C-alpha positions in Angstrom: -9.0 2.0 13.5 -6.1 3.2 11.5 -4.3 6.5 12.3 -5.3 9.2 9.9 -2.6 9.6 7.2 -3.6 13.0 6.0 -6.9 14.6 5.3 -5.7 15.5 1.8 -7.5 13.6 -0.9 -5.6 11.9 -3.8 -6.9 12.2 -7.3 -6.1 9.1 -9.3 -6.5 9.0 -13.1 -8.6 6.1 -14.3 -9.8 4.9 -17.7 -13.1 6.7 -17.2 -11.8 9.9 -15.7 -10.6 10.5 -12.1 -11.2 8.8 -8.8 -10.9 10.9 -5.6 -9.7 8.9 -2.5 -8.7 9.6 1.0 -5.3 8.1 1.7 -6.4 6.6 5.0 -8.9 4.4 3.0 -6.2 2.7 1.0 -5.1 -0.7 2.4 -2.5 -1.4 -0.3 -1.5 -0.9 -3.9 -0.4 -3.6 -6.4 1.6 -3.0 -9.6 -0.1 -4.3 -12.7 2.4 -3.5 -15.6 1.8 0.2 -16.4 -1.3 0.3 -14.2 -1.8 0.0 -10.4 -4.6 -1.7 -8.5 -5.6 0.2 -5.4 -7.4 -1.8 -2.7 -9.7 0.2 -0.5 -11.1 -0.2 3.0 -14.6 -0.7 1.6 -13.4 -3.8 -0.4 -13.4 -1.8 -3.6 -10.6 -2.1 -6.1 -9.6 0.7 -8.4 -7.5 0.3 -11.6 -5.3 3.4 -11.9 -3.7 4.3 -15.2 -0.3 5.1 -13.7 2.6 2.8 -12.6 3.1 2.0 -8.9 6.1 4.3 -8.6 3.8 7.3 -9.5 1.3 6.3 -6.9 4.1 5.9 -4.3 5.1 9.5 -4.9 1.5 10.7 -4.2 1.2 8.9 -0.9 2.9 9.8 2.4 6.1 7.8 3.2 5.1 8.1 6.9 2.2 5.7 6.4 2.9 3.9 3.1 5.9 1.6 2.5 7.1 -0.2 -0.6 7.6 -3.7 0.7 8.2 -5.3 -2.7 8.6 -4.1 -6.3 4.9 -4.9 -6.8 3.4 -3.8 -3.5 3.0 -0.5 -1.5 1.2 -1.0 1.8 -0.5 1.3 4.3 1.4 0.3 7.5 -1.6 1.1 9.6 -3.3 -2.0 8.1 -0.6 -4.5 8.9 -1.7 -7.2 11.4 1.4 -9.4 11.4 4.9 -9.8 10.0 5.9 -13.4 9.2 9.5 -14.5 8.5 8.9 -18.2 7.9 9.1 -19.3 4.2 10.3 -15.8 3.2 9.3 -12.5 4.8 5.6 -11.5 4.4 2.9 -9.4 6.0 -0.7 -10.2 6.8 -3.1 -7.3 6.4 -6.3 -6.6 8.4 -8.4 -7.9 5.4 -6.5 -11.2 5.5 -4.3 -10.6 2.5 -0.8 -12.0 2.6 1.9 -10.0 0.7 5.6 -10.8 0.3 8.3 -8.5 1.6 11.3 -8.3 -0.7 14.4 -9.7 1.0 16.4 -6.6 0.1 13.8 -4.4 1.8 13.3 -6.5 4.8 15.7 -4.9 7.3 14.6 -1.4 6.5 11.0 -2.5 6.7 11.4 -4.0 10.2 12.9 -0.6 11.3 9.8 1.2 9.9 7.4 -1.2 11.6 9.1 -1.0 15.0 9.2 2.8 15.0 5.4 2.9 15.0 
């Protein structure tokens, strides 16, 4: 079970209003132009009407890390780090995401401090 990131809830703007989410239920976020897709523990996917950098500011840097220009991950859900064929991570839900080469060294430092 993931470590609790913070009991504070995040209020995300959506096209129909607002969605209230606990940060510890977020597996990862994916940039989608001026929107962000948020993937949750219960397999739900939210489309947030803000860019990824805005979402990144809302979430704790202690538990969320920007591994790529398009991905922000909850490090509590990382199952494996793979360096073959370019660095990537495998999440608990089986999703494989790339790690940007320029972020790789810092990311390994973040992973190993956990």
